[in-house]
N, C-alpha and C positions, 0 to 999 in steps of 0.2 A: 042686144041689150035692154032690159029689159025696165018696165016704167018707174020701179023703185029706186033704180041705180041711178036713172036718168034724174031721178027729183034731187038725187043726192049730190050728184055731182055740180048740178047747174045751182046749189044751194049755198056750196062750199067753192067754187069755181072765184067767186069775187073776193071771197078772201085771199086764195092763197096767190091769186092775182096782184093783190095790195100787198101782202107783204113780200111778194118778190119785187113790187116797183121800188118799196122803201126799204128795200137790203141794201146794205154798204157796195155790195157787189157789182151793183145796178147802178149807182151812181157814178157819173160821168163828168170832166172838166171839159170844159167847152173855150178854148182859147180862139182870139182873132187879133187878127195880126194885120198890120196898114203896109198897104203895096204900095208901089211906087204909083204917081198918076201915068193914067193911062196905058196901063198893064191890062190884058185882057185875059184870065186866067184860064186855061183848058184841059182835058187830060187830067184833072187834077187826081192825085195818088200818095199815099202815104205810104212810109215806110216802116212795120211794123216791128221793128228792132230799135230802130232810133226815133221815133216819132217826126222824124224830118217829112213835110210835104212836099211833093215834087210836082212840077207842074208848066206845062208848055205855054208863050207868051206868043203868039203868030205874028201882031205887027213887028216886032223885035226879032223873028226867028230864035229864040234862045229859050233853054230849058232851063227853068229857075228849081231853087230849091228854099225855102221858108225852114228857117234854123236857129232855134234860139232868139225866134222874134225877129231876125232880118232876112231880109231878101240876098240871096245870092245865084248868079249867074253860072 
């Protein structure tokens, strides 16, 4: 890559990154769930079809699902 091309890329790169970060497609919603006291979630995974969150809870030896803001075992 020649020097002129490198300078051009370095000049427009911040604009491209800024436009991508501000686009609606980049925006994500963050949800916070309250867990039952004493739970120690591990091996957390998300079902991409439903958005449900699954995790293991070693102290109770259960597989749990967060769905609609509530915990189900």
